VOLO-487816 format. One line per 8 residues: number of its first residue (from 1); their letters; for each residue x, y, z of C-alpha. Coordinates in Angstrom, 1 decimal. Example, Ala and Ser with C-alpha at 12.3 -4.5 7.8 and 13.67 -1.06 7.14 Angstrom:
BEGIN
1> as> 12.3/-4.5/7.8; 13.7/-1.1/7.1
This chain:
BEGIN
1> awfshkia> 0.0/0.1/-0.1; 2.8/2.4/0.9; 4.6/1.5/-2.3; 1.6/2.1/-4.4; 0.8/5.2/-2.6; 4.2/6.5/-3.4; 4.2/5.6/-7.1; 0.8/7.1/-7.7
9> sdiileqt> 1.6/10.2/-5.7; 4.7/10.7/-8.2; 2.4/10.1/-11.2; -0.2/12.5/-9.9; 2.4/15.2/-9.4; 3.9/14.7/-12.9; 0.3/15.0/-14.4; -0.5/17.9/-12.4
17> ekqaetiv> 2.4/19.9/-13.5; 1.4/19.1/-17.3; -2.0/20.2/-16.5; -0.8/23.3/-14.8; 1.5/24.1/-17.7; -1.3/23.8/-20.1; -3.6/26.1/-18.0; -0.9/28.6/-17.6
25> qaaveril> 0.1/28.6/-21.3; -3.6/29.2/-22.1; -3.8/32.2/-19.7; -0.6/33.6/-20.9; -1.5/33.6/-24.4; -4.8/35.3/-23.4; -2.9/38.0/-21.7; -0.6/38.4/-24.6
33> litepiek> -3.6/38.9/-26.9; -4.3/42.0/-24.8; -0.8/43.3/-24.0; 1.0/42.9/-27.4; -1.5/44.9/-29.5; -1.3/47.5/-26.9; 2.5/47.6/-27.1; 2.4/48.1/-31.0
41> iprhiads> 0.3/51.2/-30.8; 2.6/53.5/-28.9; 5.5/52.1/-31.0; 4.0/52.9/-34.1; 3.0/56.4/-32.9; 6.5/57.2/-31.4; 8.2/56.1/-34.8; 5.9/58.3/-37.0
49> lipgshdt> 5.2/61.4/-34.7; 6.5/64.6/-36.0; 7.9/67.1/-33.5; 5.8/70.2/-33.2; 2.7/68.3/-34.8; -0.7/69.7/-33.6; -2.3/66.4/-34.4; -1.0/64.5/-31.4
57> vkilkisl> -4.4/64.6/-29.4; -6.1/63.5/-32.4; -3.8/60.7/-33.0; -4.3/59.4/-29.3; -7.8/59.5/-29.6; -8.0/57.5/-32.7; -5.6/54.9/-31.4; -7.5/54.6/-28.1
65> esnenifg> -10.7/54.0/-30.2; -9.1/51.3/-32.1; -8.1/49.1/-28.9; -10.9/48.6/-26.5; -8.4/47.2/-23.9; -6.6/50.4/-23.7; -7.8/52.7/-21.0; -5.8/55.8/-21.8
73> maaafepy> -3.0/57.1/-23.7; -0.5/59.9/-23.1; 2.4/61.8/-25.1; 4.5/63.0/-22.5; 7.7/65.2/-23.6; 10.8/66.8/-22.2; 10.6/70.6/-21.6; 10.6/72.5/-25.0
81> rfdpsvrq> 11.9/69.3/-26.6; 8.6/68.6/-28.8; 7.4/72.3/-29.2; 9.9/75.0/-28.4; 7.1/77.2/-27.3; 5.8/74.8/-24.6; 7.6/74.1/-21.6; 5.8/70.9/-20.5
89> mcpyvyrs> 3.2/69.0/-22.6; 1.6/65.7/-21.7; -1.9/65.4/-23.4; -3.9/62.4/-22.1; -7.0/60.8/-23.4; -8.9/58.2/-21.5; -12.2/56.3/-21.2; -14.8/57.4/-18.8
97> kgqinttt> -18.6/56.5/-18.6; -18.3/55.2/-22.1; -16.8/58.3/-23.6; -13.3/59.2/-24.5; -12.0/62.5/-22.5; -9.2/64.6/-22.9; -7.1/66.1/-20.3; -3.5/67.2/-19.4
105> ladpsydy> -1.0/65.7/-17.1; 1.3/68.7/-17.4; 0.1/69.7/-13.7; 2.6/70.7/-11.1; 0.6/68.8/-8.6; 1.1/65.5/-10.6; 4.6/66.1/-12.2; 4.5/63.5/-14.8
113> mkqdwyri> 8.3/63.7/-15.3; 8.8/62.2/-11.8; 6.4/59.2/-12.5; 7.9/55.7/-13.1; 6.1/55.4/-16.5; 8.1/58.4/-17.6; 11.4/58.2/-15.6; 12.3/54.7/-16.1
121> pklsmspe> 11.9/54.6/-20.0; 14.0/57.8/-20.0; 16.9/56.1/-18.0; 16.8/52.8/-20.0; 16.0/54.3/-23.5; 14.0/51.2/-24.0; 10.1/50.4/-23.7; 8.9/49.3/-20.2
129> wsepyfdr> 5.9/48.0/-18.6; 5.6/50.0/-15.4; 4.6/48.4/-11.9; 0.9/48.5/-11.5; -0.4/51.7/-9.7; -3.4/53.5/-8.7; -3.1/56.7/-11.0; -4.4/59.5/-8.9
137> gggnvlms> -4.7/62.5/-11.0; -4.6/60.6/-14.1; -6.9/57.8/-14.9; -8.0/57.0/-11.2; -8.0/53.4/-11.7; -5.4/50.5/-11.0; -3.3/50.3/-14.2; -0.1/49.6/-15.6
145> tfsypvir> 1.5/51.8/-18.2; 3.3/50.7/-21.3; 5.9/53.5/-22.3; 7.7/53.6/-25.6; 10.4/56.3/-25.8; 10.4/58.9/-28.6; 14.0/59.2/-29.7; 15.4/61.3/-32.4
153> nrqfmgvi> 19.1/61.5/-33.3; 19.8/59.5/-30.2; 18.2/62.2/-28.0; 15.4/61.4/-25.7; 12.2/63.6/-26.4; 9.6/61.8/-24.5; 7.4/58.8/-24.3; 4.1/57.6/-25.8
161> tadlamsh> 2.0/55.7/-23.3; -0.8/53.2/-23.2; -2.6/52.2/-20.1; -4.0/48.8/-19.4; -6.5/48.5/-16.5; -5.8/45.8/-14.3; -9.3/44.9/-14.2; -8.9/43.2/-17.6
169> lhkivsgi> -6.2/40.9/-16.4; -7.9/40.2/-13.1; -10.9/38.8/-15.1; -8.6/36.5/-16.9; -6.8/35.2/-13.9; -9.8/35.0/-11.6; -11.6/33.1/-14.3; -9.1/30.1/-13.8
177> hvlnsgya> -10.7/27.4/-11.7; -8.5/24.6/-10.1; -10.2/21.9/-8.3; -12.5/23.3/-5.5; -10.5/25.8/-3.7; -7.3/26.1/-6.0; -6.6/29.5/-7.6; -4.4/31.3/-10.0
185> flvtargs> -2.4/34.5/-9.1; -0.6/37.2/-11.2; 2.4/39.0/-9.8; 4.8/41.6/-11.1; 8.6/41.1/-11.6; 9.1/42.4/-8.0; 6.4/40.0/-6.7; 3.7/42.5/-6.1
193> fishpdsr> 0.2/40.8/-6.5; -1.8/42.1/-9.5; -4.5/39.5/-9.0; -5.2/37.1/-6.1; -8.3/35.8/-4.6; -7.4/37.6/-1.4; -7.8/41.1/-2.2; -6.0/42.4/0.9
201> lvmrktlg> -2.7/41.1/-1.1; -3.3/43.0/-4.1; -0.8/46.0/-4.5; -0.3/45.8/-0.6; 2.2/43.1/-0.2; 5.0/41.5/-2.4; 5.3/37.7/-2.3; 8.8/38.1/-1.0
209> eyaskssn> 7.6/40.1/1.8; 4.9/37.8/2.7; 7.3/34.9/2.6; 9.9/36.7/4.9; 7.3/37.8/7.5; 6.1/34.3/7.7; 9.8/32.9/7.6; 8.6/30.3/5.0
217> kqlmkias> 11.7/29.2/3.1; 9.7/27.4/0.6; 7.9/30.5/-0.4; 10.9/32.8/-0.2; 12.6/30.2/-2.7; 9.6/30.5/-5.0; 9.6/34.4/-4.6; 13.2/34.4/-5.7
225> diekgktg> 12.5/32.2/-8.7; 9.7/34.7/-9.7; 11.8/37.7/-9.6; 14.6/35.9/-11.6; 11.9/35.1/-14.3; 12.1/31.3/-13.9; 9.6/28.7/-14.4; 8.9/26.2/-11.8
233> fsgftlnk> 6.7/23.6/-9.9; 7.1/23.1/-6.3; 5.3/22.5/-3.1; 4.9/24.7/0.0; 3.2/24.8/3.2; 1.0/27.7/4.4; -0.9/27.9/7.5; -0.3/24.1/8.2
241> kkfqvyyh> -1.8/23.1/4.8; 0.3/21.8/1.8; 0.0/23.2/-1.8; 1.7/22.7/-5.1; 2.2/25.7/-7.3; 3.5/26.1/-10.9; 4.4/29.3/-12.1; 5.5/30.8/-15.4
249> pirstgwt> 6.8/34.4/-16.6; 5.0/36.3/-19.3; 7.4/37.6/-22.0; 7.8/41.4/-22.5; 5.9/42.3/-19.3; 8.2/40.4/-16.9; 5.0/39.5/-15.0; 4.6/35.9/-13.7
257> igvvfpdd> 1.2/33.9/-13.5; 0.9/30.9/-11.4; -1.7/28.1/-10.3; -2.1/26.7/-6.8; -3.3/23.2/-6.2; -4.3/22.2/-2.6; -2.7/18.8/-1.9; -5.8/17.8/0.1
265> elfaplkq> -7.9/18.0/-2.9; -5.1/16.9/-5.3; -4.5/13.7/-3.6; -8.1/13.0/-2.2; -8.8/10.2/-4.8; -5.4/8.5/-4.1; -6.0/8.6/-0.3; -9.5/7.2/-0.8
273> ltrkmlfv> -8.0/4.4/-3.0; -5.3/3.7/-0.3; -8.0/3.3/2.4; -9.8/0.9/0.1; -6.7/-1.1/-0.4; -6.0/-1.2/3.4; -9.5/-2.0/4.3; -9.3/-5.1/1.9
281> sipelall> -5.6/-6.0/2.4; -5.7/-5.9/6.4; -8.3/-8.8/6.7; -6.4/-10.7/4.1; -3.3/-10.0/6.1; -5.1/-11.2/9.2; -6.3/-14.4/7.4; -2.7/-14.9/5.9
289> ilavawaa> -1.4/-14.7/9.8; -3.8/-17.1/10.9; -2.8/-19.6/8.2; 0.8/-19.2/8.8; 0.1/-19.7/12.5; -1.9/-22.8/12.0; 0.7/-24.3/9.7; 3.6/-23.4/11.9
297> gkitvris> 1.6/-25.0/14.8; 1.1/-28.2/13.0; 4.7/-28.3/12.3; 5.7/-27.6/15.8; 3.5/-30.3/17.1; 5.1/-32.9/14.9; 8.5/-31.7/15.7; 7.6/-31.6/19.5
305> rlskisdi> 6.6/-35.4/19.1; 9.8/-36.3/17.7; 11.8/-34.4/20.2; 10.0/-36.5/23.1; 10.5/-39.7/21.4; 14.3/-39.0/20.8; 14.6/-38.4/24.5; 12.8/-41.9/25.3
313> iakgdfts> 15.0/-43.5/22.9; 18.0/-41.9/24.4; 17.1/-43.3/27.7; 17.2/-46.9/26.2; 13.4/-47.4/25.7; 13.3/-48.7/22.0; 9.8/-50.0/22.4; 7.9/-46.7/22.5
321> plpedtst> 5.6/-46.5/19.4; 6.4/-43.7/17.0; 3.2/-41.4/15.7; 2.4/-42.5/12.3; 3.5/-39.9/9.6; 2.6/-40.5/6.2; 3.5/-37.0/4.7; 6.0/-36.7/2.2
329> delgklsr> 7.6/-33.6/3.5; 11.1/-33.3/5.4; 9.2/-34.2/8.9; 7.6/-37.1/7.5; 10.8/-38.4/6.1; 12.5/-37.6/9.4; 9.8/-39.5/11.3; 10.4/-42.5/9.2
337> sfkhmqqs> 14.2/-42.2/9.7; 13.5/-42.2/13.5; 11.3/-45.2/13.2; 14.0/-47.1/11.1; 16.7/-46.1/13.6; 14.6/-47.2/16.6; 14.1/-50.7/14.9; 17.6/-50.9/14.0
345> lksymddl> 18.7/-50.0/17.5; 16.4/-52.6/19.0; 17.6/-55.2/16.5; 21.2/-54.4/17.5; 20.4/-54.4/21.3; 18.8/-57.8/20.9; 21.7/-59.3/19.1; 24.1/-57.8/21.5
353> etaiaarq> 22.1/-59.3/24.7; 22.2/-62.9/22.6; 26.0/-62.3/22.1; 26.6/-61.6/25.5; 24.6/-64.4/26.9; 26.5/-66.8/24.6; 29.7/-65.4/25.9; 28.8/-65.8/29.4
361> rieselgi> 27.6/-69.5/28.8; 30.9/-70.2/27.3; 33.0/-68.5/30.0; 31.0/-70.5/32.6; 31.7/-73.7/30.8; 35.4/-72.9/30.7; 35.4/-72.2/34.2; 33.8/-75.5/35.2
369> areiqm> 36.3/-77.3/32.9; 39.4/-75.4/34.5; 38.1/-76.6/38.1; 37.6/-80.2/37.0; 41.2/-80.1/35.3; 42.5/-78.6/38.7
């Protein structure tokens, strides 16, 4: 039962990993169907935008209308870089109550030049997805921004951005159902939760912080792998319950999606099968023990009889009858050997007594003859 349980557990884990890989890959493809078209639009605008053009807002509106997954778009520029007559320029178009509205983020209270979606692409001179954030003063929703830098003559001019509302991704991830209580989650490259069944974790704690706080080495290892963009399948224990988790990174965004399988549900059929095996095998084992005890008892009784007879024969009693044993096993052969030995010894002793008696008679006659001669 233990060996069967162990082998079956390994098979279940292997099949679970394959199933999880299929589930995650399907979710990744659905997410990429949203993110990849979003990435293309700012790239196209940035490559074709003409400095000083007054059609920037119009282009943003048309682009926003062409992709319903984009929440808002902005064109943010360095001071006097796009238009020499304008110090700061950052028009922003966004969706609100089914309509497309226009505003500007060139406001001292917002200071777009200090925002990560502007500052990081400026430093890296490469397109970037920002960490999800609640854009107060901009879209006022939880979003992640894809920023594509506008570069002319190797000089950074600004960025074209496209905002993705996290609600789109949360809908995909929360729609993944695993067993009864299993779930899927989505985290950023830094381990911040974008989507999780426990809303208290979303954008409040990173996986690494959560693992460190609970001193959970298994979760710390998983968090480290996720930050490094690795794919993995491993087990962990949380609140005295065991789980299996499969995680896989999403290319371009750097985010990671994972699915969690509760062990008690994953191995429930196996445990039920093992209980049935034990339910059947324990009575069988009891019957086997009784059969072995009965057989051993019969053998012991026969050996005990032979032992007693051997003691009697050793004391010189060759007439005690041996128990009849017609079996063909070794004990039967031994019993017949004992009987043959008993008969041989009895015959030998009879012959010895006859010889002794004859010798005594001869010695007596010789004594009488000696006396007569004397």
